[in-house]
N, C-alpha and C positions, 0 to 999 in steps of 0.2 A: 583657755586658762581657767576654766571653771574647776572648783573643787568637786570631789566625787559626788557628794550629795546634791550639789547644785546642778551638776551635769545630769544626774538621774532625774531630777525634777523637770529639767528642760525636755529630756527624752520622753518622759511620760505625758507631758503636756501636748507635744506635737507628734505628727506621724513619723514613724521611724521604720526604715527598711533594712533588714540584715540580708545581704545577698550572698549567693554562692558565687563561684568563679564564673565570670561572664566574658566571652570572647569580644575583642574589639570589633565594633560594627554592629553588634546586636542591640536590641532595645530593652529598656526596663519598663515593665507594665506601669501604666498610669502616669508616666513622666514623659512629657514631650522633650525633644532635643536630648534624649538620654544618650545617644551615640556620642555627642560632644562631651557629656559628663564622663563617660567611660574613657574617652580619649585623654581627657585631662587627668583622670585618676591614674592612668598608666604612666604618665610623666612624673607623678609624685613619688616620693620615697615611701617605703613601707611605714605605716603608722602615722603618716603625715596627712594633715587636713588641707582642704582647698584654701587658697590664699584669700579668697573672698567668696561670699555667697553667690551661687549660680542663679541668675534671675530667669524665671519662667513667666509666662503670661499671667498666671493666677497664684504664684507662690514663689518662695525662695528655697533653694536646696543647699544644704551643707553636707559635704561628704568627706570620708576619710578612707585612704587606701590601706586595707588590712594586709594584703599579700598580693604578690605578682608571680605568675608562672610564665617564664619566657616561652616563645614559640618552640615547639618540639619538632624534630625532623619529620615525624609522621604527619604532623599537622601541615608542615610546609609542602609535603608531597601532595596532599589533597588540595591545599590552597593553590598549588602550582597550576592546576587545571584552569581555575578561574583567572589566574594571572596571565597565563598563556593566551587564553581567549581574549582577555581585555587588551593585551598587547597587539594581537592581530587585528582587533577591531578599531584600534586607536590610530588614526591617520596623522595625529599632531606631530609625532616624532619624525615621520616621513616629510611632512610639510616644513617643519623647522629646518631639517637638513637641506631641503631644496632651497629654502629662503637664504640660508647662510652661504651656501656654495654657489648659488646662481643669481637669485634675484637682487640681493644687495649690491653685488659687483656690477651687474648689468645696469642697475639704476644709476649708480655713481658714474658709470662710463657712458650713460645715455644710449644704451644699446637696444636690443630687441624689445624688451618689456618696459612699457611706460606705465608708471603708477600715477593715477589722477585722483585728486580729492575734489569733491563737489560739496558746497555748503548750500542747503536749500530749506525751504518751508514746504510742507505738504499736508493735505487733508485727505483722509480716506474713510470710506464707509461701505458697509455690506447691506444690500437691499433686503436680504433675508431677515435682517435684524430690525427693519423698519416697518412700522404700522401706518398705513395711509388709508384714507377713506376711498373706497372704490365703489363707484356708482354703476352697478350692473343690473340691467333690467332683464326680465325673463325673455323678452324679445331678442336682446343681445345674445343670450345663451343659445336660443334656438337658431338664430341666424348663423352663429359660428358652427353649430352642429350640422346644419344643412349645407353650408359652404365648404365643409371639410369631410366629405363622406369617407375618404380613404383612411382617415385617422380612426374611424369607428367601425371598420369592416373587418371581420375575421375571415381570412381566406380559408378555402377548403383545406383542412389540416387533419390528416389521419393520426389521431392521438395514439392509437394502439392497434397492432395487427396481431390477432390471435387466431391461428389457423385451426382452431377447434370449435370456435363459436362465430357468431356474426361479428362484423366489424363494429368497433366503437369509434365514432368519428364525429367531428363537427363539420357541417356543411357551411358553405360560404353564407354569411349572414351579417346584417347590420345590427350592432349592439343598440338596444333601446336607449332613448334619450335619458330616461330616469337613472339608468345604471351608470352613465358617464357624466351626469350633471355636475357633481362635485369636482371631477377632473377638469371640466371646462371652466369652472369658476377659478380654479387654481391657475390654469393656463392664462386666462385673460387678466387675472390679478397680477401675475408676474409680468405680463406684457405692459400693463399700466405702470407698474413699479419701475420698469426699465425706462419708460418714457419720462417719468418723474425724475429719475436719477440723471438722465441726460440733460434735462432742463436745469436742474439744480447745480450740476457740474459746471454748466456754462455760466451761471450766475456767480458761483464761487470764483471761477477763473477770472471773470471780469473784475470782481472785487479785489482779487489778489494782485492785480496790476498795480494797485495803489498801496494796499497793506493787507497783511494776513490777518483774518479775523481771529479773535481770542477764543470765542466759544460759539458753536453753531447749533448745539443740541446734544443730547446724551448719546445719540447714534453716530455722531461725527467725531473722528479722532483728529486733533490738530497737533502737528509737530513743527517746531520752529528752530531754525539754525541747526538742523541736523547735518552731520557729516557722513558722507558715503564715499568709501575709497575702493578703487578697483585697479588691479594691475594688468588684467588680461586684455589682449588685443581683440579676441573674439568673445564678447560677453555672452553670446548665445550658447557657449559651451556649458552653461550652468545646468546643474542637475534638474531634470524635468520634474522630479518628485516635488521640488519646491517652487514650481512655476506659478503657483497662486499666492505665494507669500508677498507681502507688500515690498519688502526689501529687494527681492529678486525682480519683481516687476519694475520697480524704480530703476534698478541697475540696467536692465535690458533697454529701458526707454532713454534715460538721460545720458548714457555713455554711447549711444548710437544715434543720437538726435541732438542737433545744435540749438533747438528752441529753448528759450528761457522759461516759458510758461507752457504747460501742456496738460492734457487730460488722458488718463489711461483707463480704458474700458475693458474690463475682463469680468463680465457678469458672473456671479453676483457682486464682484468687487470693483469699486471705482476709486480712482486716485486723481487728485488735482495737485500739481506741484508748481513751485516757482524757484528758480535757481538764482542764488545771490552771487556765487563766485565759483570759478573753476581754477584749480591749481595743478598745472602740468608738472611732470617730473618730481612729484612729491616723494620725499624720502620717508617711506612708511616704516613703522615699527612692525615687528612680527605679529603682534596681537591685532594690528589694524587689518592685516590681509590674510590672516590664518585661514579663515573659511574659504576665501577665494583660491588660495593655494591648494587647499584640499580638493576643492571642486576641480581645479585645473589638473591636478595629478590624476584624479579619477577619470577626467575626460581624456587625458593622454593615454592612460591605461586602457580605457575603452576603445580608443582609436587603434591601439596595438592589437587588442583582442578582435576587433572588427576585421582587421587585415588577416588575422589568423583564421577567423571563421570563413572568410571568403576563399582563402587558399585551400582550406579543407573541402569546401564546396567544389572548387575547380578540380581538385584531385579525385573527387568521388562523385563526379557528375552522374555516372551510370546508376548510382543508387537513388538519385532524385529524378526519376522518370515516372510519369503517370502512364498507366496502361489504358487500353481502350475501355470505355465505360458506357453503360446504357441506362436509360430510364424506361420503366415498364408500367403498364397497367395490367391488373389481374382481375379476372372474375373467378371467384373461389366458391365452390359449393361443398360445405363440410358434411361429413357423416354425422347424422343426428341419431345418437344412440339412445337418447332419453325418451323419445316419442315413439318407440317401437315396442310392441308387446308380442311375445311369443308364447302361445298357449302350451299347456302341459301335454295335450294330445299331439301337437306338432312335434314336440321334443321326443315323445315316446315313439312316434312313427319314424322319426329320423334314426332313433336308436335301433329299432327293429330292422330298418333297411340298410344300416351300415354297421352291423355287429362286428364285422371283420376289422373295422378300424379301431375297435376297443379290445383287440386281442393283446394279452400280456404274456410274454414267454416265461419260462421257468426262471425264478430268481433266487438268490441266496444272500443271507446276511452273515458276514464272517469277518474275522480279524486275521491278520498275517504277521508273522515275524520273519524278516528276511536277513539271512546271514550271508554276507558277500564272500565269494571265494578269493577276492582280491584284498582282503583285510590287511592293513599295514601292521608291521611289527609282530606278525604271527608266523609260526613255522608252517611248512607245507603240510597240508592235511588237517590243519587246525580247524578250518571252517566246517568240515564234515563232522569232526569230533564234537565241536561246540553245538552244531545243529542237533545231533543225536542227544546230547546232554540236555539241551533246552526242551526238546520234545518229551523226554522222559520226565523232567521236572514238571512240565505242564500237565502230563497225564497223571502225575502223582498229587495234583491239587495245588501246586504253586501258582500264585496269582499271575495270569497271562499278561496283564498290563505291566507288572513289575519286571517280568522276563523281557517284554518288549523294550522297556526303558533301558535295560542293562545290555541287551544283546543285539537288538535289531539295528541294521544299518539304514533303515528308512523310517520315516515318521509313521507311527501307528496311532490311529484314532481310537478313542475309548468307545466302549460299547454303546453308550447313549448318543454318540456322535455319528454312528454308522448309518448308511443307507443301503437298501437292497440293490444288488447289481444283477444284471441279466447274465446268466451263466454262459450262454452262447458267445458273449462278447469277451470272455476271459481268454487268457493264453491257454494253449492246449494242455500244458502240465496242470494248471490249476483247475481247468474245466474237467479233465478226466478224474482228478482226485475228488472234487466235490460231488460229481455224479455218483461215485462209489461210496461216499462217506455217509454216515449217520451223524447226528449231533454229537461231535466228539473232537478230539485233538488228533491231527494227522501225524503220520511219520514224516520225516524230512522229505520234501519234494525237490528234486534236483533239476536245475536248468543250466544254461550256459553261464549265467552270472553268479549263481550261488544256490542257496537252499531256502525253501519256504517251509514254515510250520503254520498250518491253518487251524484256527478254532472256528468250527462251524456252529453258528448260533441258531439259524432257522432257514427253512427252504419253503418257498412258495411254488406250488405247481403251476404249470401253464393254465391260463383261464381267460374267459371273456369277462371283462370288468362288469360288475353288476350296474344296473341302471342308476341306483342311488348314488354311486360314486362318481358318475359322469354327467349327471343331470345338469348341474350348473355350468359345466364346461360346454355342453351342447347348447344351452341357452345363450351363452356368450357368443359362441361361434355363429349361431343362426342370427342373432341380433346384429353382429358386425356385417354378416353377409347381406342381410336385408337392407341395412342402412347404406352400405356401399352400392347396392343395386339401385336404390332410390336416388342417391347423389349422382351416379353416372347417368341415370335416365334424365334427371333435371338438367345437368350441364350439357348433355347431348342435344337437347332441345334448343338451348341457348346457342350452342355452337353452330347449329344448322341455320339459325337466323342471322348470325353476325359474322361477316367476312373481314371487315376492317374496322379499326377503331374510329369512334366518333364521340363527341362530347355528351351525347344523350345517354350513353351507356351508364354513366354515374347515377342518373335518375331512374332509368329503367330497371337496373339491377342494384339498387341502393344497398340492399342487405349483403350483397356478395362482391361489391366492387372495391378495389384498392388501387392506389397509386404508389409505386415504389420509386424513391429517388435514386440518384445516380449510384450504380453498382459497378465496381471495377471487374473486368473480365479476366484479370489475373487469377490463376487457379486458386491460390490460397485465399485471396480476398473474396473471390466469388463464393467459395465454400463457407466462409464466415458470414456471408450476407443472408438476408431473409430468403432470397431465391435459392441460395445454395443449401439452405436447410430443408428445402423441399426435396425429399429423398432422391427422386429420379430425374429432377430437372437438370442436374449437373451433366447428364448425358446429352442435353440439347444445347450446351454452351456454344458449340460450333455453329449450329443453325441460328442461334440468337445473334451471333456476330455478323451474320449475312443478311438479316432481315432489313427491309426498308421501313421508313417511318410509317406507322399505322398498321403494318402487317402483323398477323398473328402466327404463332407456331402452328405447324401442320398437324400436330397431334394434341389431343387432350392429355394433360399431364396428371398422372396418378401420384398421390402422396400417401403417407400413412393415415392421414385424417380426412382426405377428401380429394376433389378433382379441380384442376386449374385450366383456364384458358389464358394465355399470355400474349399481350400485345406489346410491340416495340413503339415507344413514344418518341425517343430521341437517342442519338448516339454521339459520343465525343471520341475523337481519335486520341490516342496516347501521344504525349509530347514531353519534351524536356522542361521540367519545372524551373522557374526562375529562382534566383537567390532569395528574393524577397518573399516568395511563396513558401519556401521551406526554411526560412530564417530560424524559426523557433526550434525546428528539428535539428538543423545544423548546429545551433548553439548547444543544445542538449547533448548531442552525440560527441561533439568536440570536447566539451567540458568534462564529460564522463571519461573519455579516453585519456585526456591530459591528467585528470585527477588520479586515475589508476597508475599511469606512468610515474607521476610525481611520488605517489605513495610507495610504489615498488622501489624506486631509487632511494627514497628516504629510509625505508625498512632495511634495504641492503646496507646502507651506511651505518645504521644503528647496530645491525647484527655484526658487521665487521668490527665496530668499535668494542662491542661486548666481547667478541672473541679475542680481541687484543688485550682484554683485562680491565676495561672500564667498568665502573660500578653501574649496573642497570638502573638502580634506584635513583641515582643522581642524573644519569643520562636521560631518563624518561620522566623526570619530574614535571616538565611542562607539556607532556602528552597525556595519553589516557592512563598512564601509570603501568608499572610492572607488577602484576598481581600473582601471588603464589596460591596454589590450591593444595588441599590435602590429597591423599590417595583417592583416585577416581576409578570407578568401574565403567565398563563400556556403556551401560544404560543410565549413568548418572548425568545430571545437568551441571555444566560448568557455570559458576556464578557470573551473571552478566550476559550470558549467551542464551539464545533460544534453544529449544530442545533439538530441533533439526540441525542447528549449527554445532551444538555440543556433540551430537552423534557423528557428524562429519569429522570434527577435530579429533575425537577420541579414536575413531576407526583409523585415522591417519597416524595418530601418535603411537598407537600400539605396535606399528611396524617400524618405528624409528628407534635409533640407538640413544642411549643416555647422553645428554648434552647437545644433541642435534637440534637445529632450528627448522621450523616449517617454512613453506613458501607463504606469500602474502595472501590472506583470505579476505574476500569481500563479503561483508555482512549485509543483511536485508535492510538495515537502517541506514544504508549508504556509508557506513563506516568501514574501516579496515582493521585487521588484526594479524599478528603472527605470534608464535609461541616457541618456547624452548622446552624440550623434554628434560626436566630436572632429574628424574629417575624413572625407571620402568621395571616392573616386576612381572615377568611372563613365565609361563611353563612350556617347555618344549612338547611337541606332539608325542615324542617317544616316552617322555616322563609321564605324560597324561595317560597314554595307553597302559603303561606299567601300573599306575595307580588305579586305573579303572579295572584292570585284570585282578588286582588284589581285592578290590571291593566285590567283584563278581564272585571270586572264590570264597570270600567270607560269607557272602549272601547265600551261596549254594550250601556251604557247610552248616549254616544256621537252619536253613530249610530242611536239610537232610536230618539234622538232629531232631527237629520238630516231628518229622515223619517217623523217625525211628522210635521216639518216645511214644507216639500215638499208637503204633502197631505193636510195640512191646507190651503195652498195657492190655492189649486184646488177646495175647497168647495164653493158652491153657497148657500147663505142664503136669503130667502124671508121673510119679516116681514109684517104682515097685522094688521093694527091698526083700530079698530072700535071705533067710538065716539058716 
């Protein structure tokens, strides 16, 4: 009710914010609880002030609603995604329905489900929050270290196997005391805290027999006359994710135990409770048991799923079978290319003695235009006529690359992309033509498929490659040969000394020794294993499966990078895997299959309803939305899709008719999609060939005109007039 000048005086004295349109649920900078302010402002009429100042911790706020824009359809479509997600994630509606239709009736009739209320006092504490004086001497730490050697020993563990260098590994060793001193202190401190907690729990429990203490210290939480309600028969159905919460631990204890006073020990959490009263057949409100009902429903759903998982396992047992597998030890001697030096004189001598290996036959560098005799939409004889025309244009100076683009039925590389080809390896028609050509354009060369026009760029005569061109190649070849020779020599000596495996090999040949854990002898799994990657070892798979423990393969195995001796350490026979062993895999496979089937069924229902005339925008509000695109080319990206997914969709869509629907597509992000072709604009092959022919003729006419003008300017004309 201020007059205008008074109002302006107030507004200049205090902070004032003039805001743009703000959606409900967003925040105003610098103002806490601003979501509540916006909610209240939306309920006011336009130009109306708040009924009373809005109190904040450090100030008061007065606000006026200047304008309101109602939710628009497009906003609702976008918001629908969040609404749908929230609905699916909210179990309350399901729990409420269950309560109304089942629980309340059964409670009143005293049937299956019994709801019990317990009134109790309890004290709880977490020993991680407690600070107690721990008296640990250096002698205590050393005694613990010496009495628990297994805890401080690193077993022989091969960290990395690199079949090009020496093994990088840790031998079995005891970690020095100084490195684990702090760990020992933490371990012993925690043990003493546990002992302290058990002692204090007993003291509190004894005191609670008479009365519950009011205050025990800042680390102790005291609750008096608390009510805990539960309607489940099996309290242990509770969600394991919450197993360390105080409320859950109490429920699991007091509803399955008749004791009035008890101690719950779940380190680091400890609870001492005293029950005052138990009320059986308690008529609970929904809010009292909502969380229990949700937990119960989840447990029932999980039971159903567990049954379906097991059925899937039973029906597909043959998929869950382990193959024979082996454990091996390997002595590997790699080729050492770094420590071998080949002199220039050795390389020259090798070149002189093996000149024939560096013979290079006659080669040609050329381009071709190919005119197929099976060209579509052409009259008989067109191919030869076009080939003659193209050859004539090329000889008259028309760019060969342009002609190739317009007329060739095969891809033609540009001149800077070409490589020399051995003439003897070419087809007889091309070979004979090139042998008789000079650097020029050929006449059309006919074969069974069509006509070639050749542009010969260069010819290299047959020759022995000069030493300068092959020197580095020879050096590399001799280095690899020498390193291979030395590696074979070294492993042959080892092989002659070792017949069966023994534990001393790891020390004797520490730089070359490896242990390989279990490897499946199934063909695919074996090839993916470390052993399978040794190029030629796959040929010995059968022999490996027949070896006895400790035996070695009969042959030294050569790989691309060195030589191996392989010992069999152990073998496991293939067997049927139990349900528990493959539970995670069964669960994943079953969920993926059911998800695909559910989405296929859902997409078909949606497509059917759209075909019947339902509005896709309203039908898909609570899904990912029905998105429209502009005209797309085959190499475009569809908004919201990966490049690869866009390519697959567009290549599929180009072959569909206007208005048609796609099948269900599975995306890499585990989502699904389908689409409808709203419109498609394609050109028939016949029309394409007609347009291409027009362009060719126009191009030829332009080039002919350029040629004509060029040569007309060069002509000399003499006129003799007699009178």
